[in-house]
C-alpha positions in Angstrom: 0.0 0.0 0.0 2.8 2.4 0.9 4.6 1.6 -2.4 1.4 2.4 -4.4 1.0 5.7 -2.6 4.6 6.6 -3.5 4.1 5.7 -7.1 1.0 7.9 -7.3 2.8 10.8 -5.7 5.8 10.5 -8.1 3.4 10.3 -11.1 1.6 13.4 -9.9 4.8 15.3 -9.4 6.1 14.3 -12.8 2.9 15.4 -14.5 3.0 18.7 -12.6 6.6 19.4 -13.6 5.9 18.5 -17.2 2.8 20.8 -17.4 4.6 23.7 -15.7 7.7 23.4 -17.9 5.6 23.3 -21.1 3.9 26.6 -20.4 7.0 28.3 -19.0 8.2 30.9 -21.6 11.0 32.2 -19.4 14.7 32.2 -20.3 18.0 32.9 -18.6 20.8 35.0 -20.2 24.4 35.0 -19.2 26.6 37.9 -20.3 30.3 37.8 -20.3 31.4 40.4 -22.8 31.8 39.8 -25.7 30.0 36.4 -25.0 26.3 35.8 -24.5 24.6 32.6 -23.5 20.8 32.2 -23.7 19.1 29.3 -21.9 15.5 28.4 -21.3 14.4 28.6 -17.8 13.6 24.9 -17.8 17.1 23.9 -18.9 18.7 26.2 -16.4 16.7 24.6 -13.6 17.7 21.1 -14.8 21.4 22.1 -15.0 21.2 23.8 -11.6 19.8 20.6 -10.0 22.4 18.5 -11.7 25.2 20.8 -10.6 23.9 20.7 -7.0 23.8 16.9 -7.1 27.4 16.8 -8.5 28.7 19.2 -5.9 26.8 17.4 -3.1 28.3 14.1 -4.3 31.8 15.5 -4.4 31.4 16.9 -0.9 30.2 13.6 0.4 33.0 11.8 -1.2 35.6 14.1 0.2 34.1 13.8 3.7 33.9 10.1 3.5 37.5 9.9 2.4 38.7 12.2 5.2 36.6 10.2 7.8 37.8 6.8 6.5 40.6 6.4 9.1 38.1 7.1 11.9 35.6 4.6 10.4 38.3 2.0 10.1 39.3 2.5 13.7 35.6 2.3 14.8 35.2 -0.8 12.8 38.2 -2.4 14.4 37.1 -1.4 17.8 33.6 -2.9 17.3 35.2 -6.1 16.0 37.6 -6.2 19.1 34.6 -5.5 21.3 32.6 -8.3 19.8 35.5 -10.7 20.2 36.1 -9.6 23.8 32.5 -10.0 24.7 32.4 -13.4 23.0 35.5 -14.3 25.0 33.8 -13.2 28.3 30.8 -15.4 27.5 33.1 -18.3 26.6 35.1 -17.9 29.8 31.9 -18.0 31.9 30.6 -21.0 30.1 33.9 -22.9 30.4 34.3 -22.0 34.1 30.8 -23.4 34.9 31.6 -26.5 32.8 34.8 -27.1 34.7 37.1 -26.6 31.7 39.4 -24.2 33.6 42.1 -24.1 31.0 39.7 -23.0 28.3 38.2 -20.5 30.8 41.5 -18.9 31.5 42.4 -18.6 27.8 38.9 -17.1 27.0 39.4 -14.7 29.9 42.7 -13.5 28.4 40.7 -12.6 25.2 38.0 -10.9 27.2 40.6 -8.8 29.1 41.6 -7.1 25.8 38.6 -4.9 26.2 39.1 -2.5 29.2 35.5 -2.7 30.2 35.7 -6.5 30.5 39.2 -6.6 32.1 38.0 -6.7 35.7 35.4 -9.4 35.3 37.8 -11.4 33.1 40.5 -11.2 35.8 38.1 -12.6 38.4 37.2 -15.5 36.1 40.9 -16.1 35.2 41.8 -16.1 38.9 39.2 -18.7 39.7 40.2 -20.8 36.8 43.9 -20.6 37.7 43.1 -21.5 41.3 41.2 -24.6 40.2 44.2 -25.7 38.2 46.4 -25.2 41.3 48.3 -22.3 39.8 48.6 -19.8 42.7 51.1 -17.6 40.9 48.8 -17.0 37.9 45.9 -16.6 40.2 47.6 -13.9 42.2 48.7 -12.2 39.0 45.1 -12.0 37.8 44.0 -10.5 41.1 46.9 -8.1 41.3 45.8 -6.6 38.0 42.5 -5.3 39.5 43.9 -4.4 42.9 43.2 -0.7 42.3 39.8 -1.1 40.6 37.4 0.5 43.2 34.4 -0.7 41.3 35.4 -4.3 41.7 36.8 -4.0 45.3 34.1 -6.0 46.9 34.1 -8.7 44.2 37.9 -9.0 44.4 37.9 -9.3 48.2 35.1 -11.9 48.2 37.0 -13.9 45.6 40.3 -13.6 47.5 38.6 -14.7 50.7 36.9 -17.7 49.1 40.1 -18.9 47.3 42.3 -18.5 50.3 39.9 -20.4 52.6 39.8 -23.1 50.0 43.6 -23.1 50.0 43.6 -23.3 53.8 45.3 -20.0 54.4 43.1 -18.5 57.1 45.4 -15.7 58.1 45.6 -14.2 54.6 41.8 -14.8 54.2 41.1 -12.9 57.4 43.1 -10.0 56.2 40.8 -9.8 53.2 37.8 -10.1 55.5 39.1 -7.2 57.6 39.5 -5.1 54.5 36.1 -6.1 53.4 34.6 -5.2 56.8 36.4 -1.8 56.7 34.6 -1.0 53.5 31.2 -1.6 55.2 30.3 -4.8 53.3 28.7 -7.2 55.7 26.3 -9.2 53.6 25.4 -12.8 54.3 27.9 -14.4 51.9 30.7 -12.4 53.3 29.8 -13.5 56.8 29.7 -17.1 55.8 33.2 -17.0 54.3 34.5 -15.0 57.3 33.1 -17.8 59.6 34.9 -20.4 57.6 38.2 -18.5 57.7 37.9 -18.0 61.5 37.1 -21.7 61.8 40.3 -22.7 60.0 42.2 -20.1 62.1 40.6 -21.7 65.3 39.4 -18.3 66.3 36.4 -19.8 68.1 35.0 -16.8 69.9 34.6 -15.1 66.5 33.1 -18.2 65.0 30.5 -18.3 67.7 29.7 -14.6 67.1 29.3 -15.2 63.4 27.2 -18.3 63.9 24.8 -16.3 66.1 24.6 -13.6 63.5 23.9 -16.0 60.7 21.3 -17.9 62.8 19.4 -14.6 63.2 19.3 -14.3 59.4 18.4 -18.0 58.9 21.5 -18.4 56.8 22.8 -21.6 58.4 21.2 -25.1 58.5 20.3 -25.9 62.1 22.4 -29.0 62.0 25.5 -27.1 60.8 24.9 -24.4 63.4 24.7 -26.9 66.2 27.8 -28.7 65.0 29.8 -25.5 64.8 28.8 -24.5 68.3 29.8 -27.9 69.6 33.2 -27.6 67.9 33.7 -24.1 69.2 32.8 -24.8 72.8 34.8 -28.1 72.8 37.9 -26.3 71.8 37.4 -23.4 74.2 36.6 -25.7 77.1 39.5 -28.0 76.3 42.2 -25.3 76.6 44.6 -26.4 79.2 45.7 -22.9 80.3 42.3 -22.0 81.8 42.2 -21.7 85.6 39.0 -22.2 87.6 38.0 -18.5 87.4 38.6 -18.4 83.7 36.4 -21.5 83.1 33.7 -20.0 85.2 33.7 -16.8 83.2 33.7 -18.7 80.0 30.8 -20.8 81.0 28.9 -17.7 82.3 29.1 -16.3 78.8 27.5 -19.4 77.2 23.8 -18.8 76.3 21.3 -20.8 78.3 20.1 -22.7 75.3 23.6 -23.9 74.4 24.3 -25.0 78.0 21.6 -27.6 77.6 23.1 -29.2 74.5 24.4 -32.6 75.5 27.8 -32.4 73.8 28.4 -28.9 75.2 27.2 -29.8 78.7 29.4 -33.0 78.7 32.5 -31.1 77.6 31.8 -28.4 80.2 31.3 -30.9 83.0 34.5 -32.6 82.1 36.4 -29.3 82.1 35.0 -28.4 85.5 35.8 -31.9 86.8 39.4 -31.5 85.6 39.8 -28.4 87.7 38.3 -29.9 90.8 35.0 -28.0 90.5 32.8 -31.0 91.0 29.8 -29.2 92.5 29.4 -27.0 89.5 30.0 -30.0 87.2 27.1 -31.9 88.9 24.8 -28.9 88.4 25.7 -28.7 84.7 24.9 -32.4 84.2 21.7 -32.3 86.2 20.4 -29.3 84.2 21.3 -30.8 80.9 19.6 -34.2 81.8 16.4 -32.4 82.7 16.3 -30.9 79.2 17.0 -34.3 77.5 18.6 -37.6 78.2 22.1 -38.3 76.8 24.7 -40.9 77.8 27.6 -38.5 77.2 26.3 -36.3 80.0 25.8 -39.2 82.3 29.4 -40.2 81.8 30.6 -36.8 83.2 28.3 -37.3 86.3 30.3 -40.2 87.7 33.5 -38.2 87.4 31.9 -35.5 89.5 31.3 -37.9 92.4 31.3 -36.3 95.9 33.5 -37.4 98.7 33.0 -40.8 100.4 30.3 -40.7 103.0 29.2 -37.2 102.1 25.5 -36.1 101.7 26.4 -35.0 98.2 27.4 -38.6 97.2 24.3 -40.0 98.8 22.2 -37.5 96.9 23.9 -38.5 93.7 23.1 -42.1 94.3 19.4 -41.3 94.9 19.2 -39.2 91.7 20.9 -42.0 89.7 18.4 -44.6 91.1 15.5 -42.4 90.1 17.0 -42.0 86.6 17.6 -45.7 86.3 13.9 -46.4 86.9 13.2 -44.2 84.0 16.0 -45.7 81.9 16.3 -49.3 83.1 18.6 -50.5 80.2 21.0 -47.7 80.1 24.4 -49.3 80.6 26.2 -45.9 81.1 23.8 -45.0 83.9 24.1 -48.4 85.5 27.9 -48.1 85.4 27.7 -44.6 86.9 25.4 -45.8 89.7 27.6 -48.8 90.4 30.7 -46.6 90.6 29.0 -44.2 93.0 27.9 -47.2 95.2 31.4 -48.6 95.1 32.8 -45.2 96.3 30.2 -45.2 99.1 31.2 -48.9 99.9 27.7 -50.2 99.2 29.1 -53.5 98.0 25.9 -55.3 97.2 24.3 -52.4 95.3 27.6 -51.7 93.5 27.9 -55.3 92.3 24.3 -55.5 91.2 24.5 -52.3 89.2 27.9 -53.1 87.7 26.8 -56.5 86.6 23.7 -55.0 85.1 25.8 -52.5 83.2 28.0 -55.3 81.9 25.1 -57.3 80.6 23.7 -54.2 78.7 27.0 -52.8 77.5 27.9 -53.0 73.8 30.8 -50.4 73.7 34.3 -51.9 74.3 35.4 -48.9 76.4 32.3 -49.3 78.6 32.9 -53.0 79.0 36.5 -52.4 79.9 35.6 -49.8 82.5 32.9 -52.0 84.0 35.3 -54.9 84.4 37.8 -52.6 86.0 35.2 -51.4 88.6 34.2 -55.0 89.3 37.8 -56.0 89.8 38.2 -53.1 92.3 35.0 -54.2 94.0 36.1 -57.9 94.4 39.6 -56.7 95.5 38.1 -54.6 98.2 36.1 -57.6 99.4 39.2 -59.8 99.4 38.1 -61.9 96.5 41.4 -61.8 94.7 40.7 -64.7 92.3 37.5 -63.0 91.0 39.3 -59.7 90.9 42.0 -61.1 88.8 39.5 -62.6 86.4 37.9 -59.2 85.8 41.3 -57.6 85.4 42.0 -60.1 82.6 38.7 -59.4 81.0 39.4 -55.8 81.3 42.7 -56.2 79.4 41.0 -58.4 76.8 38.1 -56.0 76.2 40.2 -53.9 73.7 40.9 -57.1 71.7 37.3 -58.1 71.2 
């Protein structure tokens, strides 16, 4: 339809020009003494139009010739830009495919374009790291060290790669620089936690775990495991005196104190420093929250002195617990050990033999035989005591 309209318009214009030219009697005279040139007005108009078109064509040709170097440069730049962008896409594709050598080569092509150089360097660094080429990795990262637009991306990459290489000190330096710039997003906190975990900086690990828990950024099982590891290391430090261990435990949140692994480790730490009363309270509170054999094991190490009301109270508690957990070998061993300490020979033998019948763990069997040997030795039954000593020695071989 549009073509038809254009044809109609051209035909109308041609008809109009032909009619106007036919009835145009005008002429144009050029004088240049002694010469004279006479032209009809129609011819003059045609020549003027042709001259204009010729001049216009010459001007365009000259301008195109003068601008040709710039056009060639622009064409080359566009070609280089296309190739660099293609290289960047190829580098990303190869990196995700696990073809790290291809990814690094493609990143080199992509880096030829200044706008792509930063991202290409990050891809190249990751590819070199996966190929165990730290020198090339560091060279890639050094090339963008002063690029402020990529500072956060560079520091996150450095932290991740150094943690993967098990260099927590260097990773923590990158984390500190990242924190100084005000970047505290979840992914940065997760890598900071891993770096501190490798550096065994457990107080900081606990702080970061709590922060990530508030943001629901950690799986509950992982969070619980990290807390256990942190408290286990903190409570196992040999240089802590009684006051230090008390201050440390006072800073543990109430919910964490009731976790069996943490409570068992804390009770063992208090027992090791002679703080048996506090160890017993830790165990009793944890067992009220939930039964766990690991916590029971720490309770017999917190036994009170022979003949003391504390020891008798412990025996009563254990008997009550045993009624609720009749087949618990760890509890039966604990109760038998407490009765042995109190010289309640009959009860001690009954509970220890019950523990032996229910025990499946070799360490538990060995300790039960040892307690029975001590019991029979105290009763003057040396032959029976020797038999249990032999069984105790053989328990590790079963």
